[in-house]
N, CA, C, O and the ligand as a Tripos MOL2 file, in Angstrom:
@<TRIPOS>MOLECULE
protein
  313   311    79     0     0
PROTEIN
NO_CHARGES

@<TRIPOS>ATOM
      1 N           6.9830    4.6050    7.9110 N.3       1 MET1
      2 CA          6.7700    6.0150    8.2160 C.3       1 MET1
      3 C           5.3000    6.2430    8.5330 C.2       1 MET1
      4 O           4.4230    5.8800    7.7490 O.2       1 MET1
      5 N           5.0400    6.8410    9.6730 N.am      2 GLU2
      6 CA          3.6680    7.1410   10.0420 C.3       2 GLU2
      7 C           3.3570    8.5590    9.5910 C.2       2 GLU2
      8 O           4.1190    9.4810    9.8820 O.2       2 GLU2
      9 N           2.2540    8.7430    8.8900 N.am      3 LEU3
     10 CA          1.8980   10.0750    8.4280 C.3       3 LEU3
     11 C           1.3680   10.9010    9.5940 C.2       3 LEU3
     12 O           0.6290   10.4010   10.4410 O.2       3 LEU3
     13 N           1.7540   12.1580    9.6230 N.am      4 GLU4
     14 CA          1.2970   13.0240   10.7030 C.3       4 GLU4
     15 C          -0.2180   13.1710   10.6640 C.2       4 GLU4
     16 O          -0.8980   13.1320   11.6890 O.2       4 GLU4
     17 N          -0.7120   13.3390    9.4710 N.am      5 THR5
     18 CA         -2.1510   13.4210    9.2720 C.3       5 THR5
     19 C          -2.5460   12.3140    8.3090 C.2       5 THR5
     20 O          -2.0180   12.2600    7.1980 O.2       5 THR5
     21 N          -3.4470   11.4420    8.6940 N.am      6 PRO6
     22 CA         -3.8760   10.3880    7.7640 C.3       6 PRO6
     23 C          -4.3490   11.0110    6.4540 C.2       6 PRO6
     24 O          -5.0550   12.0190    6.4470 O.2       6 PRO6
     25 N          -3.9500   10.3970    5.3600 N.am      7 TYR7
     26 CA         -4.2750   10.9190    4.0400 C.3       7 TYR7
     27 C          -5.5950   10.3170    3.5790 C.2       7 TYR7
     28 O          -5.7060    9.1070    3.3840 O.2       7 TYR7
     29 N          -6.6000   11.1820    3.4080 N.am      8 ALA8
     30 CA         -7.9290   10.7050    3.0410 C.3       8 ALA8
     31 C          -7.9630   10.2400    1.5890 C.2       8 ALA8
     32 O          -7.5800   10.9770    0.6800 O.2       8 ALA8
     33 N          -8.4210    9.0250    1.3870 N.am      9 LEU9
     34 CA         -8.5190    8.4870    0.0310 C.3       9 LEU9
     35 C          -9.9320    8.6490   -0.5210 C.2       9 LEU9
     36 O         -10.1820    8.4010   -1.7010 O.2       9 LEU9
     37 N         -10.8240    9.0560    0.3190 N.am     10 GLY10
     38 CA        -12.2220    9.0980   -0.0820 C.3      10 GLY10
     39 C         -12.9750    7.9950    0.6320 C.2      10 GLY10
     40 O         -12.4080    6.9580    0.9770 O.2      10 GLY10
     41 N         -14.2590    8.2320    0.8480 N.am     11 GLY11
     42 CA        -15.0570    7.2530    1.5800 C.3      11 GLY11
     43 C         -14.5210    7.0810    2.9820 C.2      11 GLY11
     44 O         -14.2520    8.0610    3.6770 O.2      11 GLY11
     45 N         -14.3660    5.8420    3.3980 N.am     12 THR12
     46 CA        -13.9280    5.5620    4.7640 C.3      12 THR12
     47 C         -12.4470    5.2110    4.8140 C.2      12 THR12
     48 O         -11.9610    4.7280    5.8370 O.2      12 THR12
     49 N         -11.7200    5.4490    3.7170 N.am     13 TYR13
     50 CA        -10.3290    5.0130    3.6290 C.3      13 TYR13
     51 C          -9.3290    6.1350    3.9060 C.2      13 TYR13
     52 O          -9.4440    7.2450    3.3870 O.2      13 TYR13
     53 N          -8.3520    5.8070    4.7350 N.am     14 TYR14
     54 CA         -7.2890    6.7540    5.0440 C.3      14 TYR14
     55 C          -5.9490    6.0380    5.0230 C.2      14 TYR14
     56 O          -5.8130    4.9370    5.5560 O.2      14 TYR14
     57 N          -4.9620    6.6720    4.4020 N.am     15 VAL15
     58 CA         -3.6100    6.1240    4.4570 C.3      15 VAL15
     59 C          -2.9730    6.5650    5.7690 C.2      15 VAL15
     60 O          -2.8740    7.7590    6.0520 O.2      15 VAL15
     61 N          -2.5480    5.5990    6.5580 N.am     16 GLU16
     62 CA         -1.9370    5.9070    7.8540 C.3      16 GLU16
     63 C          -0.4160    5.8180    7.8090 C.2      16 GLU16
     64 O           0.2890    6.6330    8.4060 O.2      16 GLU16
     65 N           0.0690    4.8250    7.0970 N.am     17 THR17
     66 CA          1.5100    4.6040    7.0760 C.3      17 THR17
     67 C           1.9820    4.2510    5.6720 C.2      17 THR17
     68 O           1.2510    3.6550    4.8810 O.2      17 THR17
     69 N           3.2170    4.6330    5.3850 N.am     18 VAL18
     70 CA          3.8700    4.1980    4.1540 C.3      18 VAL18
     71 C           5.2390    3.7010    4.5640 C.2      18 VAL18
     72 O           5.9990    4.4280    5.2030 O.2      18 VAL18
     73 N           5.5600    2.4810    4.2080 N.am     19 SER19
     74 CA          6.8570    1.9630    4.6140 C.3      19 SER19
     75 C           7.4690    1.1310    3.4990 C.2      19 SER19
     76 O           6.8080    0.7510    2.5330 O.2      19 SER19
     77 N           8.7450    0.8650    3.6680 N.am     20 VAL20
     78 CA          9.4590    0.0350    2.7160 C.3      20 VAL20
     79 C           9.6400   -1.3250    3.3580 C.2      20 VAL20
     80 O          10.1510   -1.4410    4.4720 O.2      20 VAL20
     81 N           9.2160   -2.3440    2.6450 N.am     21 GLY21
     82 CA          9.2580   -3.6790    3.2310 C.3      21 GLY21
     83 C          10.3060   -4.5650    2.6000 C.2      21 GLY21
     84 O          10.5540   -4.5100    1.3950 O.2      21 GLY21
     85 N          10.9120   -5.3820    3.4350 N.am     22 LYS22
     86 CA         11.7880   -6.4580    2.9560 C.3      22 LYS22
     87 C          11.9660   -7.4260    4.0990 C.2      22 LYS22
     88 O          12.5810   -7.0960    5.1130 O.2      22 LYS22
     89 N          11.4330   -8.6170    3.9390 N.am     23 ARG23
     90 CA         11.5540   -9.6340    4.9760 C.3      23 ARG23
     91 C          12.1960  -10.8430    4.3500 C.2      23 ARG23
     92 O          11.5640  -11.5980    3.6110 O.2      23 ARG23
     93 N          13.4450  -11.0110    4.6540 N.am     24 THR24
     94 CA         14.2160  -12.0620    3.9850 C.3      24 THR24
     95 C          13.7110  -13.4620    4.3310 C.2      24 THR24
     96 O          13.9990  -14.4240    3.6190 O.2      24 THR24
     97 N          12.9580  -13.5710    5.4260 N.am     25 ASP25
     98 CA         12.4670  -14.8930    5.8240 C.3      25 ASP25
     99 C          11.0490  -15.1560    5.3370 C.2      25 ASP25
    100 O          10.4360  -16.1590    5.7020 O.2      25 ASP25
    101 N          10.5290  -14.2520    4.5120 N.am     26 ASP26
    102 CA          9.1480  -14.3740    4.0500 C.3      26 ASP26
    103 C           9.1400  -14.5840    2.5370 C.2      26 ASP26
    104 O           9.6110  -13.7320    1.7830 O.2      26 ASP26
    105 N           8.6050  -15.7150    2.1030 N.am     27 GLU27
    106 CA          8.6330  -16.0210    0.6650 C.3      27 GLU27
    107 C           7.3090  -15.7180   -0.0260 C.2      27 GLU27
    108 O           7.0630  -16.1630   -1.1470 O.2      27 GLU27
    109 N           6.4670  -14.9590    0.6550 N.am     28 THR28
    110 CA          5.1720  -14.6080    0.0680 C.3      28 THR28
    111 C           5.3630  -13.8040   -1.2210 C.2      28 THR28
    112 O           6.1990  -12.9020   -1.2820 O.2      28 THR28
    113 N           4.5950  -14.1340   -2.2270 N.am     29 VAL29
    114 CA          4.5810  -13.3490   -3.4630 C.3      29 VAL29
    115 C           3.1700  -12.8370   -3.6670 C.2      29 VAL29
    116 O           2.2110  -13.6080   -3.6910 O.2      29 VAL29
    117 N           3.0570  -11.5270   -3.8130 N.am     30 ARG30
    118 CA          1.7480  -10.9230   -4.0300 C.3      30 ARG30
    119 C           1.7020  -10.2880   -5.4080 C.2      30 ARG30
    120 O           2.7320  -10.0450   -6.0370 O.2      30 ARG30
    121 N           0.4800  -10.0240   -5.8620 N.am     31 ASP31
    122 CA          0.3160   -9.2920   -7.1150 C.3      31 ASP31
    123 C           0.1890   -7.8160   -6.7900 C.2      31 ASP31
    124 O          -0.5660   -7.4250   -5.9000 O.2      31 ASP31
    125 N           0.9280   -7.0090   -7.5140 N.am     32 CYS32
    126 CA          0.7850   -5.5670   -7.3770 C.3      32 CYS32
    127 C          -0.6200   -5.1980   -7.8510 C.2      32 CYS32
    128 O          -1.0340   -5.5930   -8.9410 O.2      32 CYS32
    129 N          -1.3520   -4.4390   -7.0310 N.am     33 VAL33
    130 CA         -2.7400   -4.1270   -7.3870 C.3      33 VAL33
    131 C          -2.8380   -3.1940   -8.5850 C.2      33 VAL33
    132 O          -3.9090   -3.0640   -9.1780 O.2      33 VAL33
    133 N          -1.7550   -2.5520   -8.9420 N.am     34 VAL34
    134 CA         -1.7850   -1.5990  -10.0520 C.3      34 VAL34
    135 C          -1.3660   -2.2520  -11.3640 C.2      34 VAL34
    136 O          -2.1290   -2.2380  -12.3300 O.2      34 VAL34
    137 N          -0.1750   -2.8200  -11.4120 N.am     35 CYS35
    138 CA          0.3430   -3.3330  -12.6780 C.3      35 CYS35
    139 C           0.2050   -4.8490  -12.7910 C.2      35 CYS35
    140 O           0.4500   -5.4170  -13.8550 O.2      35 CYS35
    141 N          -0.1880   -5.5100  -11.6910 N.am     36 GLY36
    142 CA         -0.3310   -6.9540  -11.7500 C.3      36 GLY36
    143 C           0.9920   -7.6910  -11.6540 C.2      36 GLY36
    144 O           1.0340   -8.9200  -11.6930 O.2      36 GLY36
    145 N           2.0740   -6.9330  -11.5270 N.am     37 GLY37
    146 CA          3.3870   -7.5520  -11.4180 C.3      37 GLY37
    147 C           3.5760   -8.1850  -10.0530 C.2      37 GLY37
    148 O           2.8280   -7.9090   -9.1160 O.2      37 GLY37
    149 N           4.5730   -9.0280   -9.9540 N.am     38 HIS38
    150 CA          4.8200   -9.7130   -8.6940 C.3      38 HIS38
    151 C           5.5200   -8.8120   -7.6830 C.2      38 HIS38
    152 O           6.4270   -8.0520   -8.0250 O.2      38 HIS38
    153 N           5.0830   -8.9130   -6.4470 N.am     39 VAL39
    154 CA          5.7060   -8.1940   -5.3430 C.3      39 VAL39
    155 C           6.2290   -9.2520   -4.3810 C.2      39 VAL39
    156 O           5.4530   -9.9880   -3.7730 O.2      39 VAL39
    157 N           7.5400   -9.3210   -4.2490 N.am     40 TYR40
    158 CA          8.1490  -10.3380   -3.3930 C.3      40 TYR40
    159 C           8.3890   -9.7760   -1.9980 C.2      40 TYR40
    160 O           9.0150   -8.7290   -1.8340 O.2      40 TYR40
    161 N           7.8880  -10.4810   -1.0080 N.am     41 ALA41
    162 CA          8.0480  -10.0090    0.3660 C.3      41 ALA41
    163 C           9.5220   -9.9610    0.7730 C.2      41 ALA41
    164 O           9.9020   -9.1880    1.6520 O.2      41 ALA41
    165 N          10.3470  -10.7890    0.1310 N.am     42 ASP42
    166 CA         11.7590  -10.8120    0.5180 C.3      42 ASP42
    167 C          12.6210   -9.8930   -0.3380 C.2      42 ASP42
    168 O          13.8490   -9.9680   -0.3000 O.2      42 ASP42
    169 N          11.9620   -9.0170   -1.1180 N.am     43 ASP43
    170 CA         12.6960   -7.9950   -1.8600 C.3      43 ASP43
    171 C          12.0670   -6.6390   -1.5400 C.2      43 ASP43
    172 O          10.9450   -6.5830   -1.0380 O.2      43 ASP43
    173 N          12.7680   -5.5600   -1.8210 N.am     44 TRP44
    174 CA         12.2750   -4.2400   -1.4720 C.3      44 TRP44
    175 C          10.9720   -3.9260   -2.1900 C.2      44 TRP44
    176 O          10.8540   -4.1150   -3.4010 O.2      44 TRP44
    177 N          10.0110   -3.4520   -1.4400 N.am     45 HIS45
    178 CA          8.7390   -3.0360   -2.0220 C.3      45 HIS45
    179 C           8.0800   -2.0480   -1.0620 C.2      45 HIS45
    180 O           8.5450   -1.8480    0.0600 O.2      45 HIS45
    181 N           7.0130   -1.4500   -1.5110 N.am     46 LEU46
    182 CA          6.3250   -0.4450   -0.7020 C.3      46 LEU46
    183 C           5.0830   -1.0460   -0.0540 C.2      46 LEU46
    184 O           4.3270   -1.7850   -0.6840 O.2      46 LEU46
    185 N           4.8970   -0.7150    1.1980 N.am     47 VAL47
    186 CA          3.7380   -1.2040    1.9330 C.3      47 VAL47
    187 C           2.9600    0.0020    2.4540 C.2      47 VAL47
    188 O           3.5070    0.8740    3.1290 O.2      47 VAL47
    189 N           1.6910    0.0260    2.1280 N.am     48 VAL48
    190 CA          0.8530    1.1340    2.5630 C.3      48 VAL48
    191 C          -0.1760    0.5990    3.5600 C.2      48 VAL48
    192 O          -0.9040   -0.3530    3.2780 O.2      48 VAL48
    193 N          -0.2150    1.2340    4.7260 N.am     49 GLY49
    194 CA         -1.2100    0.8650    5.7260 C.3      49 GLY49
    195 C          -2.4390    1.7290    5.5540 C.2      49 GLY49
    196 O          -2.3700    2.9520    5.6800 O.2      49 GLY49
    197 N          -3.5620    1.0950    5.2670 N.am     50 VAL50
    198 CA         -4.8030    1.8320    5.0410 C.3      50 VAL50
    199 C          -5.7760    1.5260    6.1720 C.2      50 VAL50
    200 O          -5.9950    0.3710    6.5350 O.2      50 VAL50
    201 N          -6.3480    2.5850    6.7160 N.am     51 LEU51
    202 CA         -7.3860    2.4200    7.7210 C.3      51 LEU51
    203 C          -8.7400    2.5930    7.0440 C.2      51 LEU51
    204 O          -9.0150    3.6210    6.4250 O.2      51 LEU51
    205 N          -9.5690    1.5810    7.1710 N.am     52 ASP52
    206 CA        -10.9530    1.6870    6.7410 C.3      52 ASP52
    207 C         -11.7590    1.8590    8.0160 C.2      52 ASP52
    208 O         -11.8730    0.9330    8.8190 O.2      52 ASP52
    209 N         -12.3140    3.0420    8.1960 N.am     53 THR53
    210 CA        -13.0030    3.3150    9.4570 C.3      53 THR53
    211 C         -14.2220    2.4210    9.6310 C.2      53 THR53
    212 O         -14.7830    2.3460   10.7240 O.2      53 THR53
    213 N         -14.6390    1.7410    8.5630 N.am     54 GLY54
    214 CA        -15.7570    0.8220    8.6720 C.3      54 GLY54
    215 C         -15.3450   -0.5660    9.1040 C.2      54 GLY54
    216 O         -16.0630   -1.2170    9.8630 O.2      54 GLY54
    217 N         -14.1920   -1.0350    8.6310 N.am     55 SER55
    218 CA        -13.8700   -2.4450    8.8730 C.3      55 SER55
    219 C         -12.4570   -2.7060    9.3790 C.2      55 SER55
    220 O         -12.0740   -3.8640    9.5450 O.2      55 SER55
    221 N         -11.6860   -1.6800    9.6250 N.am     56 GLY56
    222 CA        -10.3700   -1.9420   10.2000 C.3      56 GLY56
    223 C          -9.2250   -1.6330    9.2630 C.2      56 GLY56
    224 O          -9.3690   -0.8770    8.3030 O.2      56 GLY56
    225 N          -8.0760   -2.2370    9.5610 N.am     57 ARG57
    226 CA         -6.8620   -1.9020    8.8300 C.3      57 ARG57
    227 C          -6.5210   -2.9210    7.7550 C.2      57 ARG57
    228 O          -6.7860   -4.1160    7.8890 O.2      57 ARG57
    229 N          -5.9310   -2.4120    6.6940 N.am     58 GLN58
    230 CA         -5.4750   -3.2720    5.6160 C.3      58 GLN58
    231 C          -4.0640   -2.8680    5.2350 C.2      58 GLN58
    232 O          -3.6110   -1.7630    5.5320 O.2      58 GLN58
    233 N          -3.3760   -3.7920    4.5680 N.am     59 ARG59
    234 CA         -2.0670   -3.4570    4.0390 C.3      59 ARG59
    235 C          -2.0700   -3.6960    2.5470 C.2      59 ARG59
    236 O          -2.5540   -4.7220    2.0680 O.2      59 ARG59
    237 N          -1.5230   -2.7380    1.8160 N.am     60 HIS60
    238 CA         -1.4470   -2.8650    0.3730 C.3      60 HIS60
    239 C           0.0190   -2.8780   -0.0300 C.2      60 HIS60
    240 O           0.8310   -2.1120    0.4890 O.2      60 HIS60
    241 N           0.3350   -3.7490   -0.9510 N.am     61 HIS61
    242 CA          1.7340   -3.9060   -1.3730 C.3      61 HIS61
    243 C           1.8910   -3.4480   -2.8090 C.2      61 HIS61
    244 O           1.1190   -3.8350   -3.6860 O.2      61 HIS61
    245 N           2.8940   -2.6240   -3.0370 N.am     62 HIS62
    246 CA          3.1400   -2.0730   -4.3670 C.3      62 HIS62
    247 C           4.5720   -2.3640   -4.7870 C.2      62 HIS62
    248 O           5.4910   -2.3270   -3.9690 O.2      62 HIS62
    249 N           4.7520   -2.6560   -6.0800 N.am     63 CYS63
    250 CA          6.0810   -3.0520   -6.5410 C.3      63 CYS63
    251 C           7.0120   -1.8520   -6.6810 C.2      63 CYS63
    252 O           8.2310   -2.0150   -6.6340 O.2      63 CYS63
    253 N           6.4590   -0.6490   -6.8530 N.am     64 SER64
    254 CA          7.3220    0.5140   -7.0720 C.3      64 SER64
    255 C           6.6000    1.7930   -6.6740 C.2      64 SER64
    256 O           5.3860    1.7920   -6.4710 O.2      64 SER64
    257 N           7.3460    2.8750   -6.5640 N.am     65 ASP65
    258 CA          6.7130    4.1440   -6.2170 C.3      65 ASP65
    259 C           5.8050    4.6370   -7.3340 C.2      65 ASP65
    260 O           4.8280    5.3410   -7.0790 O.2      65 ASP65
    261 N           6.1280    4.2650   -8.5890 N.am     66 ASP66
    262 CA          5.2480    4.6300   -9.7000 C.3      66 ASP66
    263 C           3.8640    4.0250   -9.5030 C.2      66 ASP66
    264 O           2.8460    4.6840   -9.7110 O.2      66 ASP66
    265 N           3.8470    2.7660   -9.1000 N.am     67 CYS67
    266 CA          2.5700    2.0810   -8.8970 C.3      67 CYS67
    267 C           1.8350    2.6510   -7.6950 C.2      67 CYS67
    268 O           0.6070    2.7460   -7.6980 O.2      67 CYS67
    269 N           2.5800    3.0250   -6.6790 N.am     68 LEU68
    270 CA          1.9420    3.6260   -5.5120 C.3      68 LEU68
    271 C           1.2780    4.9520   -5.9050 C.2      68 LEU68
    272 O           0.1390    5.2230   -5.5240 O.2      68 LEU68
    273 N           2.0020    5.7660   -6.6690 N.am     69 THR69
    274 CA          1.4610    7.0490   -7.1210 C.3      69 THR69
    275 C           0.2090    6.8390   -7.9560 C.2      69 THR69
    276 O          -0.7910    7.5380   -7.7950 O.2      69 THR69
    277 N           0.2820    5.8680   -8.8450 N.am     70 GLU70
    278 CA         -0.8470    5.5560   -9.7220 C.3      70 GLU70
    279 C          -2.0480    5.0940   -8.8970 C.2      70 GLU70
    280 O          -3.1890    5.4780   -9.1560 O.2      70 GLU70
    281 N          -1.7640    4.2730   -7.9140 N.am     71 TRP71
    282 CA         -2.8360    3.7450   -7.0510 C.3      71 TRP71
    283 C          -3.5060    4.8680   -6.2640 C.2      71 TRP71
    284 O          -4.7300    4.8980   -6.1360 O.2      71 TRP71
    285 N          -2.6990    5.7920   -5.7380 N.am     72 LEU72
    286 CA         -3.2570    6.9200   -4.9850 C.3      72 LEU72
    287 C          -4.1420    7.7700   -5.8830 C.2      72 LEU72
    288 O          -5.1900    8.2620   -5.4640 O.2      72 LEU72
    289 N          -3.6960    7.9370   -7.1420 N.am     73 LYS73
    290 CA         -4.4870    8.7050   -8.1130 C.3      73 LYS73
    291 C          -5.8320    8.0340   -8.3440 C.2      73 LYS73
    292 O          -6.8720    8.6930   -8.3610 O.2      73 LYS73
    293 N          -5.8030    6.7100   -8.5240 N.am     74 LEU74
    294 CA         -7.0270    5.9640   -8.7650 C.3      74 LEU74
    295 C          -7.9730    6.0610   -7.5770 C.2      74 LEU74
    296 O          -9.1760    6.2710   -7.7340 O.2      74 LEU74
    297 N          -7.3960    5.9030   -6.3680 N.am     75 MET75
    298 CA         -8.2210    5.8970   -5.1650 C.3      75 MET75
    299 C          -8.8650    7.2560   -4.9220 C.2      75 MET75
    300 O         -10.0230    7.3320   -4.5090 O.2      75 MET75
    301 N          -8.1200    8.3270   -5.1760 N.am     76 THR76
    302 CA         -8.6390    9.6580   -4.8600 C.3      76 THR76
    303 C          -9.5010   10.2050   -5.9990 C.2      76 THR76
    304 O         -10.1980   11.2020   -5.8140 O.2      76 THR76
    305 N          -9.4650    9.5790   -7.1580 N.am     77 ALA77
    306 CA        -10.2580   10.0500   -8.2900 C.3      77 ALA77
    307 C         -11.7170    9.6120   -8.1630 C.2      77 ALA77
    308 O         -12.6090   10.2030   -8.7720 O.2      77 ALA77
    309 N         -11.9430    8.5830   -7.3740 N.am     78 ALA78
    310 CA        -13.2970    8.0270   -7.2630 C.3      78 ALA78
    311 C         -14.2410    8.9920   -6.5440 C.2      78 ALA78
    312 O         -15.4190    8.6840   -6.3640 O.2      78 ALA78
    313 ZN          3.1950   -2.4540   -9.7750 Zn       79 ZN79
@<TRIPOS>BOND
     1     1     2 1
     2     2     3 1
     3     3     4 2
     4     3     5 am
     5     5     6 1
     6     6     7 1
     7     7     8 2
     8     7     9 am
     9     9    10 1
    10    10    11 1
    11    11    12 2
    12    11    13 am
    13    13    14 1
    14    14    15 1
    15    15    16 2
    16    15    17 am
    17    17    18 1
    18    18    19 1
    19    19    20 2
    20    19    21 am
    21    21    22 1
    22    22    23 1
    23    23    24 2
    24    23    25 am
    25    25    26 1
    26    26    27 1
    27    27    28 2
    28    27    29 am
    29    29    30 1
    30    30    31 1
    31    31    32 2
    32    31    33 am
    33    33    34 1
    34    34    35 1
    35    35    36 2
    36    35    37 am
    37    37    38 1
    38    38    39 1
    39    39    40 2
    40    39    41 am
    41    41    42 1
    42    42    43 1
    43    43    44 2
    44    43    45 am
    45    45    46 1
    46    46    47 1
    47    47    48 2
    48    47    49 am
    49    49    50 1
    50    50    51 1
    51    51    52 2
    52    51    53 am
    53    53    54 1
    54    54    55 1
    55    55    56 2
    56    55    57 am
    57    57    58 1
    58    58    59 1
    59    59    60 2
    60    59    61 am
    61    61    62 1
    62    62    63 1
    63    63    64 2
    64    63    65 am
    65    65    66 1
    66    66    67 1
    67    67    68 2
    68    67    69 am
    69    69    70 1
    70    70    71 1
    71    71    72 2
    72    71    73 am
    73    73    74 1
    74    74    75 1
    75    75    76 2
    76    75    77 am
    77    77    78 1
    78    78    79 1
    79    79    80 2
    80    79    81 am
    81    81    82 1
    82    82    83 1
    83    83    84 2
    84    83    85 am
    85    85    86 1
    86    86    87 1
    87    87    88 2
    88    87    89 am
    89    89    90 1
    90    90    91 1
    91    91    92 2
    92    91    93 am
    93    93    94 1
    94    94    95 1
    95    95    96 2
    96    95    97 am
    97    97    98 1
    98    98    99 1
    99    99   100 2
   100    99   101 am
   101   101   102 1
   102   102   103 1
   103   103   104 2
   104   103   105 am
   105   105   106 1
   106   106   107 1
   107   107   108 2
   108   107   109 am
   109   109   110 1
   110   110   111 1
   111   111   112 2
   112   111   113 am
   113   113   114 1
   114   114   115 1
   115   115   116 2
   116   115   117 am
   117   117   118 1
   118   118   119 1
   119   119   120 2
   120   119   121 am
   121   121   122 1
   122   122   123 1
   123   123   124 2
   124   123   125 am
   125   125   126 1
   126   126   127 1
   127   127   128 2
   128   127   129 am
   129   129   130 1
   130   130   131 1
   131   131   132 2
   132   131   133 am
   133   133   134 1
   134   134   135 1
   135   135   136 2
   136   135   137 am
   137   137   138 1
   138   138   139 1
   139   139   140 2
   140   139   141 am
   141   141   142 1
   142   142   143 1
   143   143   144 2
   144   143   145 am
   145   145   146 1
   146   146   147 1
   147   147   148 2
   148   147   149 am
   149   149   150 1
   150   150   151 1
   151   151   152 2
   152   151   153 am
   153   153   154 1
   154   154   155 1
   155   155   156 2
   156   155   157 am
   157   157   158 1
   158   158   159 1
   159   159   160 2
   160   159   161 am
   161   161   162 1
   162   162   163 1
   163   163   164 2
   164   163   165 am
   165   165   166 1
   166   166   167 1
   167   167   168 2
   168   167   169 am
   169   169   170 1
   170   170   171 1
   171   171   172 2
   172   171   173 am
   173   173   174 1
   174   174   175 1
   175   175   176 2
   176   175   177 am
   177   177   178 1
   178   178   179 1
   179   179   180 2
   180   179   181 am
   181   181   182 1
   182   182   183 1
   183   183   184 2
   184   183   185 am
   185   185   186 1
   186   186   187 1
   187   187   188 2
   188   187   189 am
   189   189   190 1
   190   190   191 1
   191   191   192 2
   192   191   193 am
   193   193   194 1
   194   194   195 1
   195   195   196 2
   196   195   197 am
   197   197   198 1
   198   198   199 1
   199   199   200 2
   200   199   201 am
   201   201   202 1
   202   202   203 1
   203   203   204 2
   204   203   205 am
   205   205   206 1
   206   206   207 1
   207   207   208 2
   208   207   209 am
   209   209   210 1
   210   210   211 1
   211   211   212 2
   212   211   213 am
   213   213   214 1
   214   214   215 1
   215   215   216 2
   216   215   217 am
   217   217   218 1
   218   218   219 1
   219   219   220 2
   220   219   221 am
   221   221   222 1
   222   222   223 1
   223   223   224 2
   224   223   225 am
   225   225   226 1
   226   226   227 1
   227   227   228 2
   228   227   229 am
   229   229   230 1
   230   230   231 1
   231   231   232 2
   232   231   233 am
   233   233   234 1
   234   234   235 1
   235   235   236 2
   236   235   237 am
   237   237   238 1
   238   238   239 1
   239   239   240 2
   240   239   241 am
   241   241   242 1
   242   242   243 1
   243   243   244 2
   244   243   245 am
   245   245   246 1
   246   246   247 1
   247   247   248 2
   248   247   249 am
   249   249   250 1
   250   250   251 1
   251   251   252 2
   252   251   253 am
   253   253   254 1
   254   254   255 1
   255   255   256 2
   256   255   257 am
   257   257   258 1
   258   258   259 1
   259   259   260 2
   260   259   261 am
   261   261   262 1
   262   262   263 1
   263   263   264 2
   264   263   265 am
   265   265   266 1
   266   266   267 1
   267   267   268 2
   268   267   269 am
   269   269   270 1
   270   270   271 1
   271   271   272 2
   272   271   273 am
   273   273   274 1
   274   274   275 1
   275   275   276 2
   276   275   277 am
   277   277   278 1
   278   278   279 1
   279   279   280 2
   280   279   281 am
   281   281   282 1
   282   282   283 1
   283   283   284 2
   284   283   285 am
   285   285   286 1
   286   286   287 1
   287   287   288 2
   288   287   289 am
   289   289   290 1
   290   290   291 1
   291   291   292 2
   292   291   293 am
   293   293   294 1
   294   294   295 1
   295   295   296 2
   296   295   297 am
   297   297   298 1
   298   298   299 1
   299   299   300 2
   300   299   301 am
   301   301   302 1
   302   302   303 1
   303   303   304 2
   304   303   305 am
   305   305   306 1
   306   306   307 1
   307   307   308 2
   308   307   309 am
   309   309   310 1
   310   310   311 1
   311   311   312 2
@<TRIPOS>SUBSTRUCTURE
     1 MET1         2 RESIDUE 1 A MET
     2 GLU2         6 RESIDUE 1 A GLU
     3 LEU3        10 RESIDUE 1 A LEU
     4 GLU4        14 RESIDUE 1 A GLU
     5 THR5        18 RESIDUE 1 A THR
     6 PRO6        22 RESIDUE 1 A PRO
     7 TYR7        26 RESIDUE 1 A TYR
     8 ALA8        30 RESIDUE 1 A ALA
     9 LEU9        34 RESIDUE 1 A LEU
    10 GLY10       38 RESIDUE 1 A GLY
    11 GLY11       42 RESIDUE 1 A GLY
    12 THR12       46 RESIDUE 1 A THR
    13 TYR13       50 RESIDUE 1 A TYR
    14 TYR14       54 RESIDUE 1 A TYR
    15 VAL15       58 RESIDUE 1 A VAL
    16 GLU16       62 RESIDUE 1 A GLU
    17 THR17       66 RESIDUE 1 A THR
    18 VAL18       70 RESIDUE 1 A VAL
    19 SER19       74 RESIDUE 1 A SER
    20 VAL20       78 RESIDUE 1 A VAL
    21 GLY21       82 RESIDUE 1 A GLY
    22 LYS22       86 RESIDUE 1 A LYS
    23 ARG23       90 RESIDUE 1 A ARG
    24 THR24       94 RESIDUE 1 A THR
    25 ASP25       98 RESIDUE 1 A ASP
    26 ASP26      102 RESIDUE 1 A ASP
    27 GLU27      106 RESIDUE 1 A GLU
    28 THR28      110 RESIDUE 1 A THR
    29 VAL29      114 RESIDUE 1 A VAL
    30 ARG30      118 RESIDUE 1 A ARG
    31 ASP31      122 RESIDUE 1 A ASP
    32 CYS32      126 RESIDUE 1 A CYS
    33 VAL33      130 RESIDUE 1 A VAL
    34 VAL34      134 RESIDUE 1 A VAL
    35 CYS35      138 RESIDUE 1 A CYS
    36 GLY36      142 RESIDUE 1 A GLY
    37 GLY37      146 RESIDUE 1 A GLY
    38 HIS38      150 RESIDUE 1 A HIS
    39 VAL39      154 RESIDUE 1 A VAL
    40 TYR40      158 RESIDUE 1 A TYR
    41 ALA41      162 RESIDUE 1 A ALA
    42 ASP42      166 RESIDUE 1 A ASP
    43 ASP43      170 RESIDUE 1 A ASP
    44 TRP44      174 RESIDUE 1 A TRP
    45 HIS45      178 RESIDUE 1 A HIS
    46 LEU46      182 RESIDUE 1 A LEU
    47 VAL47      186 RESIDUE 1 A VAL
    48 VAL48      190 RESIDUE 1 A VAL
    49 GLY49      194 RESIDUE 1 A GLY
    50 VAL50      198 RESIDUE 1 A VAL
    51 LEU51      202 RESIDUE 1 A LEU
    52 ASP52      206 RESIDUE 1 A ASP
    53 THR53      210 RESIDUE 1 A THR
    54 GLY54      214 RESIDUE 1 A GLY
    55 SER55      218 RESIDUE 1 A SER
    56 GLY56      222 RESIDUE 1 A GLY
    57 ARG57      226 RESIDUE 1 A ARG
    58 GLN58      230 RESIDUE 1 A GLN
    59 ARG59      234 RESIDUE 1 A ARG
    60 HIS60      238 RESIDUE 1 A HIS
    61 HIS61      242 RESIDUE 1 A HIS
    62 HIS62      246 RESIDUE 1 A HIS
    63 CYS63      250 RESIDUE 1 A CYS
    64 SER64      254 RESIDUE 1 A SER
    65 ASP65      258 RESIDUE 1 A ASP
    66 ASP66      262 RESIDUE 1 A ASP
    67 CYS67      266 RESIDUE 1 A CYS
    68 LEU68      270 RESIDUE 1 A LEU
    69 THR69      274 RESIDUE 1 A THR
    70 GLU70      278 RESIDUE 1 A GLU
    71 TRP71      282 RESIDUE 1 A TRP
    72 LEU72      286 RESIDUE 1 A LEU
    73 LYS73      290 RESIDUE 1 A LYS
    74 LEU74      294 RESIDUE 1 A LEU
    75 MET75      298 RESIDUE 1 A MET
    76 THR76      302 RESIDUE 1 A THR
    77 ALA77      306 RESIDUE 1 A ALA
    78 ALA78      310 RESIDUE 1 A ALA
    79 ZN79       313 GROUP 0 **** ****
């Protein structure tokens, strides 16, 4: 899902997209940046596209919507 208006996180960071990811052919396992739990690329998880106007685009992977909410709180509290 592309946000109509990029969501400002503070500084040079903006959330551009939020999507649900599942790639059955991808065995990548990432650590959730919030809870440290495993995020499996081949299972349902949340992917947030962040634009850093200084250095380009990044993707952040979250294991659940709770973690995404928590992460947004942390990012915008700074
Ligand atoms: Zn998590």
